[in-house]
DRENTORKOL-3810 file (N, C-alpha, C; in nm, 4 decimals):
REM DRENTORKOL-3810
@n.u->0.2707; n.v->0.2500; n.w->1.3299; ca.u->0.2086; ca.v->0.3378; ca.w->1.2319; c.u->0.0714; c.v->0.2807; c.w->1.1964
@n.u->-0.0190; n.v->0.3721; n.w->1.1623; ca.u->-0.1530; ca.v->0.3328; ca.w->1.1209; c.u->-0.1845; c.v->0.3994; c.w->0.9879
@n.u->-0.2535; n.v->0.3254; n.w->0.9020; ca.u->-0.3102; ca.v->0.3810; ca.w->0.7793; c.u->-0.4603; c.v->0.3894; c.w->0.8031
@n.u->-0.5165; n.v->0.5093; n.w->0.7851; ca.u->-0.6569; ca.v->0.5327; ca.w->0.8174; c.u->-0.7280; c.v->0.5911; c.w->0.6960
@n.u->-0.8409; n.v->0.5305; n.w->0.6610; ca.u->-0.9223; ca.v->0.5819; ca.w->0.5511; c.u->-1.0678; c.v->0.5875; c.w->0.5948
@n.u->-1.1285; n.v->0.7028; n.w->0.5793; ca.u->-1.2689; ca.v->0.7241; ca.w->0.6192; c.u->-1.2948; c.v->0.6795; c.w->0.7628
@n.u->-1.1993; n.v->0.7066; n.w->0.8517; ca.u->-1.2163; ca.v->0.6753; ca.w->0.9922; c.u->-1.1886; c.v->0.5310; c.w->1.0311
@n.u->-1.1512; n.v->0.4483; n.w->0.9343; ca.u->-1.1221; ca.v->0.3066; ca.w->0.9605; c.u->-0.9721; c.v->0.2812; c.w->0.9502
@n.u->-0.9159; n.v->0.2124; n.w->1.0489; ca.u->-0.7755; ca.v->0.1722; ca.w->1.0425; c.u->-0.7663; c.v->0.0547; c.w->0.9451
@n.u->-0.6994; n.v->0.0778; n.w->0.8318; ca.u->-0.6890; ca.v->-0.0252; ca.w->0.7284; c.u->-0.5556; c.v->-0.0992; c.w->0.7343
@n.u->-0.4628; n.v->-0.0497; n.w->0.8139; ca.u->-0.3346; ca.v->-0.1171; ca.w->0.8366; c.u->-0.2726; c.v->-0.0619; c.w->0.9638
@n.u->-0.2017; n.v->-0.1489; n.w->1.0355; ca.u->-0.1315; ca.v->-0.1053; ca.w->1.1563; c.u->-0.0092; c.v->-0.1935; c.w->1.1756
@n.u->0.1059; n.v->-0.1286; n.w->1.1958; ca.u->0.2293; ca.v->-0.2031; ca.w->1.2173; c.u->0.3370; c.v->-0.1111; c.w->1.2730
@n.u->0.4235; n.v->-0.1678; n.w->1.3569; ca.u->0.5420; ca.v->-0.0967; ca.w->1.4042; c.u->0.6589; c.v->-0.1198; c.w->1.3090
@n.u->0.6358; n.v->-0.2003; n.w->1.2053; ca.u->0.7411; ca.v->-0.2384; ca.w->1.1110; c.u->0.7077; c.v->-0.1847; c.w->0.9716
@n.u->0.7295; n.v->-0.0537; n.w->0.9515; ca.u->0.7108; ca.v->0.0024; ca.w->0.8177; c.u->0.8469; c.v->0.0438; c.w->0.7622
@n.u->0.8554; n.v->0.0455; n.w->0.6316; ca.u->0.9754; ca.v->0.0913; ca.w->0.5620; c.u->0.9354; c.v->0.2173; c.w->0.4860
@n.u->1.0081; n.v->0.3269; n.w->0.5071; ca.u->0.9755; ca.v->0.4531; ca.w->0.4411; c.u->1.0631; c.v->0.4703; c.w->0.3175
@n.u->0.9974; n.v->0.4860; n.w->0.2026; ca.u->1.0658; ca.v->0.5109; ca.w->0.0766; c.u->0.9938; c.v->0.6265; c.w->0.0084
@n.u->1.0688; n.v->0.7296; n.w->-0.0249; ca.u->1.0141; ca.v->0.8492; ca.w->-0.0902; c.u->0.8936; c.v->0.9058; c.w->-0.0139
@n.u->0.9000; n.v->0.9026; n.w->0.1192; ca.u->0.7953; ca.v->0.9589; ca.w->0.2016; c.u->0.6738; c.v->0.8698; c.w->0.2228
@n.u->0.6728; n.v->0.7521; n.w->0.1636; ca.u->0.5614; ca.v->0.6585; ca.w->0.1790; c.u->0.5981; c.v->0.5464; c.w->0.2746
@n.u->0.5071; n.v->0.5166; n.w->0.3669; ca.u->0.5265; ca.v->0.4046; ca.w->0.4586; c.u->0.4774; c.v->0.2772; c.w->0.3906
@n.u->0.5651; n.v->0.1796; n.w->0.3795; ca.u->0.5287; ca.v->0.0493; ca.w->0.3244; c.u->0.5056; c.v->-0.0464; c.w->0.4404
@n.u->0.3823; n.v->-0.0939; n.w->0.4512; ca.u->0.3408; ca.v->-0.1838; ca.w->0.5585; c.u->0.3597; c.v->-0.3290; c.w->0.5152
@n.u->0.3889; n.v->-0.4187; n.w->0.6086; ca.u->0.3936; ca.v->-0.5607; ca.w->0.5739; c.u->0.2553; c.v->-0.6035; c.w->0.5214
@n.u->0.2547; n.v->-0.6915; n.w->0.4214; ca.u->0.1272; ca.v->-0.7385; ca.w->0.3653; c.u->0.0313; c.v->-0.7868; c.w->0.4724
@n.u->0.0819; n.v->-0.8568; n.w->0.5717; ca.u->-0.0017; ca.v->-0.9125; ca.w->0.6764; c.u->-0.0669; c.v->-0.8093; c.w->0.7662
@n.u->-0.0250; n.v->-0.6819; n.w->0.7562; ca.u->-0.0826; ca.v->-0.5761; ca.w->0.8387; c.u->-0.2131; c.v->-0.5213; c.w->0.7799
@n.u->-0.2451; n.v->-0.5642; n.w->0.6580; ca.u->-0.3646; ca.v->-0.5142; ca.w->0.5892; c.u->-0.4646; c.v->-0.6285; c.w->0.5735
@n.u->-0.5822; n.v->-0.6176; n.w->0.6350; ca.u->-0.6833; ca.v->-0.7229; ca.w->0.6159; c.u->-0.7194; c.v->-0.7376; c.w->0.4682
@n.u->-0.7161; n.v->-0.8597; n.w->0.4175; ca.u->-0.7395; ca.v->-0.8851; ca.w->0.2753; c.u->-0.8785; c.v->-0.8423; c.w->0.2293
@n.u->-0.9759; n.v->-0.8394; n.w->0.3201; ca.u->-1.1101; ca.v->-0.8004; ca.w->0.2773; c.u->-1.1200; c.v->-0.6508; c.w->0.2472
@n.u->-1.0157; n.v->-0.5736; n.w->0.2764; ca.u->-1.0119; ca.v->-0.4324; ca.w->0.2396; c.u->-0.9530; c.v->-0.4111; c.w->0.0998
@n.u->-0.9029; n.v->-0.5160; n.w->0.0381; ca.u->-0.8334; ca.v->-0.5031; ca.w->-0.0901; c.u->-0.9115; c.v->-0.5690; c.w->-0.2036
@n.u->-0.9373; n.v->-0.4920; n.w->-0.3075; ca.u->-1.0012; ca.v->-0.5443; ca.w->-0.4280; c.u->-0.9004; c.v->-0.5356; c.w->-0.5420
@n.u->-0.8983; n.v->-0.6356; n.w->-0.6293; ca.u->-0.8032; ca.v->-0.6329; ca.w->-0.7406; c.u->-0.8213; c.v->-0.5107; c.w->-0.8305
@n.u->-0.7117; n.v->-0.4656; n.w->-0.8876; ca.u->-0.7108; ca.v->-0.3577; ca.w->-0.9860; c.u->-0.6205; c.v->-0.4021; c.w->-1.1008
@n.u->-0.6515; n.v->-0.3577; n.w->-1.2201; ca.u->-0.5672; ca.v->-0.3898; ca.w->-1.3358; c.u->-0.4591; c.v->-0.2854; c.w->-1.3587
@n.u->-0.4547; n.v->-0.1837; n.w->-1.2753; ca.u->-0.3596; ca.v->-0.0742; ca.w->-1.2928; c.u->-0.2172; c.v->-0.1182; c.w->-1.2608
@n.u->-0.1261; n.v->-0.0722; n.w->-1.3446; ca.u->0.0171; ca.v->-0.0938; ca.w->-1.3241; c.u->0.0884; c.v->0.0363; c.w->-1.3556
@n.u->0.2034; n.v->0.0576; n.w->-1.2959; ca.u->0.2873; ca.v->0.1719; ca.w->-1.3312; c.u->0.4329; c.v->0.1280; c.w->-1.3205
@n.u->0.5207; n.v->0.2111; n.w->-1.3729; ca.u->0.6625; ca.v->0.1766; ca.w->-1.3733; c.u->0.7440; c.v->0.2863; c.w->-1.3064
@n.u->0.8335; n.v->0.2448; n.w->-1.2210; ca.u->0.9294; ca.v->0.3352; ca.w->-1.1581; c.u->1.0680; c.v->0.2924; c.w->-1.2052
@n.u->1.1484; n.v->0.3881; n.w->-1.2459; ca.u->1.2805; ca.v->0.3572; ca.w->-1.3007; c.u->1.3687; c.v->0.2787; c.w->-1.2043
@n.u->1.3589; n.v->0.3081; n.w->-1.0741; ca.u->1.4496; ca.v->0.2402; ca.w->-0.9814; c.u->1.3828; c.v->0.1361; c.w->-0.8939
@n.u->1.2484; n.v->0.1379; n.w->-0.8840; ca.u->1.1793; ca.v->0.0369; ca.w->-0.8021; c.u->1.1215; c.v->-0.0767; c.w->-0.8850
@n.u->1.0877; n.v->-0.0495; n.w->-1.0100; ca.u->1.0303; ca.v->-0.1527; ca.w->-1.0959; c.u->0.8822; c.v->-0.1301; c.w->-1.1205
@n.u->0.8113; n.v->-0.2387; n.w->-1.1536; ca.u->0.6690; ca.v->-0.2293; ca.w->-1.1850; c.u->0.5838; c.v->-0.2368; c.w->-1.0591
@n.u->0.4964; n.v->-0.1373; n.w->-1.0437; ca.u->0.4021; ca.v->-0.1347; ca.w->-0.9318; c.u->0.2682; c.v->-0.1892; c.w->-0.9787
@n.u->0.2018; n.v->-0.2581; n.w->-0.8906; ca.u->0.0647; ca.v->-0.3029; ca.w->-0.9128; c.u->-0.0213; c.v->-0.2441; c.w->-0.8026
@n.u->-0.1512; n.v->-0.2422; n.w->-0.8262; ca.u->-0.2415; ca.v->-0.1698; ca.w->-0.7371; c.u->-0.3585; c.v->-0.2547; c.w->-0.6894
@n.u->-0.4142; n.v->-0.2104; n.w->-0.5783; ca.u->-0.5413; ca.v->-0.2608; ca.w->-0.5272; c.u->-0.6346; c.v->-0.1409; c.w->-0.5100
@n.u->-0.7644; n.v->-0.1666; n.w->-0.5212; ca.u->-0.8645; ca.v->-0.0694; ca.w->-0.4804; c.u->-0.8893; c.v->-0.0939; c.w->-0.3326
@n.u->-0.9004; n.v->0.0126; n.w->-0.2557; ca.u->-0.9289; ca.v->0.0006; ca.w->-0.1135; c.u->-1.0805; c.v->-0.0017; c.w->-0.0962
@n.u->-1.1322; n.v->-0.0999; n.w->-0.0237; ca.u->-1.2763; ca.v->-0.1200; ca.w->-0.0079; c.u->-1.3107; c.v->-0.1304; c.w->0.1399
@n.u->-1.3854; n.v->-0.0312; n.w->0.1909; ca.u->-1.4219; ca.v->-0.0286; ca.w->0.3324; c.u->-1.5673; c.v->0.0162; c.w->0.3447
@n.u->-1.6477; n.v->-0.0648; n.w->0.4102; ca.u->-1.7883; ca.v->-0.0314; ca.w->0.4361; c.u->-1.8628; c.v->0.0131; c.w->0.3106
@n.u->-1.8372; n.v->-0.0541; n.w->0.1997; ca.u->-1.9079; ca.v->-0.0242; ca.w->0.0756; c.u->-1.8486; c.v->0.0889; c.w->-0.0061
@n.u->-1.7497; n.v->0.1600; n.w->0.0474; ca.u->-1.6841; ca.v->0.2684; ca.w->-0.0262; c.u->-1.5546; c.v->0.2176; c.w->-0.0885
@n.u->-1.5234; n.v->0.2717; n.w->-0.2050; ca.u->-1.4028; ca.v->0.2290; ca.w->-0.2771; c.u->-1.3134; c.v->0.3490; c.w->-0.3062
@n.u->-1.1851; n.v->0.3335; n.w->-0.2795; ca.u->-1.0831; ca.v->0.4307; ca.w->-0.3198; c.u->-1.0006; c.v->0.3622; c.w->-0.4290
@n.u->-1.0256; n.v->0.3979; n.w->-0.5551; ca.u->-0.9567; ca.v->0.3301; ca.w->-0.6660; c.u->-0.8044; c.v->0.3448; c.w->-0.6582
@n.u->-0.7364; n.v->0.2338; n.w->-0.6752; ca.u->-0.5897; ca.v->0.2313; ca.w->-0.6824; c.u->-0.5219; c.v->0.3016; c.w->-0.5652
@n.u->-0.5810; n.v->0.2926; n.w->-0.4467; ca.u->-0.5276; ca.v->0.3608; ca.w->-0.3285; c.u->-0.4154; c.v->0.2833; c.w->-0.2606
@n.u->-0.3931; n.v->0.1594; n.w->-0.3028; ca.u->-0.2896; ca.v->0.0750; ca.w->-0.2426; c.u->-0.1995; c.v->0.0250; c.w->-0.3544
@n.u->-0.0680; n.v->0.0316; n.w->-0.3336; ca.u->0.0224; ca.v->-0.0215; ca.w->-0.4349; c.u->0.1331; c.v->-0.1038; c.w->-0.3718
@n.u->0.1922; n.v->-0.1853; n.w->-0.4576; ca.u->0.3003; ca.v->-0.2731; ca.w->-0.4129; c.u->0.3874; c.v->-0.3081; c.w->-0.5333
@n.u->0.5050; n.v->-0.3565; n.w->-0.5045; ca.u->0.6006; ca.v->-0.3989; ca.w->-0.6069; c.u->0.6245; c.v->-0.5483; c.w->-0.5899
@n.u->0.5604; n.v->-0.6317; n.w->-0.6729; ca.u->0.5744; ca.v->-0.7760; ca.w->-0.6542; c.u->0.7183; c.v->-0.8264; c.w->-0.6737
@n.u->0.7903; n.v->-0.7639; n.w->-0.7644; ca.u->0.9306; ca.v->-0.8000; ca.w->-0.7892; c.u->1.0134; c.v->-0.6721; c.w->-0.7997
@n.u->1.0368; n.v->-0.6046; n.w->-0.6869; ca.u->1.1109; ca.v->-0.4779; ca.w->-0.6947; c.u->1.2541; c.v->-0.4994; c.w->-0.7422
@n.u->1.3076; n.v->-0.3951; n.w->-0.8031; ca.u->1.4480; ca.v->-0.3996; ca.w->-0.8434; c.u->1.5351; c.v->-0.4055; c.w->-0.7185
@n.u->1.6609; n.v->-0.4428; n.w->-0.7365; ca.u->1.7520; ca.v->-0.4619; ca.w->-0.6233; c.u->1.7599; c.v->-0.3395; c.w->-0.5318
@n.u->1.7578; n.v->-0.2211; n.w->-0.5904; ca.u->1.7688; ca.v->-0.0981; ca.w->-0.5111; c.u->1.6497; c.v->-0.0788; c.w->-0.4167
@n.u->1.5379; n.v->-0.1458; n.w->-0.4454; ca.u->1.4171; ca.v->-0.1317; ca.w->-0.3633; c.u->1.3771; c.v->-0.2638; c.w->-0.2987
@n.u->1.4718; n.v->-0.3524; n.w->-0.2822; ca.u->1.4431; ca.v->-0.4869; ca.w->-0.2286; c.u->1.3733; c.v->-0.4824; c.w->-0.0928
@n.u->1.3959; n.v->-0.3758; n.w->-0.0160; ca.u->1.3383; ca.v->-0.3664; ca.w->0.1187; c.u->1.1860; c.v->-0.3513; c.w->0.1177
@n.u->1.1234; n.v->-0.3226; n.w->0.0020; ca.u->0.9776; ca.v->-0.3075; ca.w->-0.0014; c.u->0.9057; c.v->-0.4305; c.w->-0.0573
@n.u->0.9794; n.v->-0.5346; n.w->-0.0867; ca.u->0.9150; ca.v->-0.6581; ca.w->-0.1330; c.u->0.8249; c.v->-0.7119; c.w->-0.0213
@n.u->0.7025; n.v->-0.7507; n.w->-0.0583; ca.u->0.6075; ca.v->-0.8029; ca.w->0.0396; c.u->0.5422; c.v->-0.6951; c.w->0.1241
@n.u->0.5461; n.v->-0.5702; n.w->0.0750; ca.u->0.4902; ca.v->-0.4580; ca.w->0.1501; c.u->0.3951; c.v->-0.3771; c.w->0.0629
@n.u->0.3020; n.v->-0.3083; n.w->0.1300; ca.u->0.2002; ca.v->-0.2276; ca.w->0.0632; c.u->0.2087; c.v->-0.0833; c.w->0.1108
@n.u->0.1845; n.v->0.0106; n.w->0.0195; ca.u->0.1803; ca.v->0.1530; ca.w->0.0534; c.u->0.0437; c.v->0.2091; c.w->0.0161
@n.u->0.0126; n.v->0.3255; n.w->0.0708; ca.u->-0.1197; ca.v->0.3845; ca.w->0.0552; c.u->-0.1127; c.v->0.5269; c.w->0.0022
@n.u->-0.2135; n.v->0.5654; n.w->-0.0726; ca.u->-0.2298; ca.v->0.7014; ca.w->-0.1212; c.u->-0.3781; c.v->0.7345; c.w->-0.1276
@n.u->-0.4158; n.v->0.8313; n.w->-0.2089; ca.u->-0.5568; ca.v->0.8656; ca.w->-0.2339; c.u->-0.6396; c.v->0.8855; c.w->-0.1089
@n.u->-0.5974; n.v->0.9768; n.w->-0.0249; ca.u->-0.6777; ca.v->1.0104; ca.w->0.0921; c.u->-0.6556; c.v->0.9258; c.w->0.2146
@n.u->-0.5655; n.v->0.8291; n.w->0.2087; ca.u->-0.5344; ca.v->0.7468; ca.w->0.3258; c.u->-0.4341; c.v->0.8231; c.w->0.4111
@n.u->-0.4676; n.v->0.8452; n.w->0.5383; ca.u->-0.3789; ca.v->0.9171; ca.w->0.6297; c.u->-0.2891; c.v->0.8179; c.w->0.7030
@n.u->-0.1640; n.v->0.8550; n.w->0.7150; ca.u->-0.0684; ca.v->0.7747; ca.w->0.7900; c.u->-0.0380; c.v->0.8482; c.w->0.9199
@n.u->-0.0603; n.v->0.7794; n.w->1.0327; ca.u->-0.0389; ca.v->0.8401; ca.w->1.1647; c.u->0.0374; c.v->0.7441; c.w->1.2540
@n.u->0.1034; n.v->0.8024; n.w->1.3549; ca.u->0.1727; ca.v->0.7180; ca.w->1.4540; c.u->0.0759; c.v->0.6684; c.w->1.5568
END
């Protein structure tokens, strides 16, 4: 699977976990220079607290386009150490 934003592949892996229609990529599949810290957090009743990154590619920023669960609840343990994408990021095979 590939995550593509503005024509750039920002993640690629054959090892994604799909939860609620979102592909969660291993952290190592995303180059760290594409990720900028964000202070945004949200809460999911069954997954736990999500934290976010801003996606940064070639000077463009997609605010809070990447999220992860640093300590997911037991029901979502399979997404620990993984990142998902939104905000205009296309997921393709």
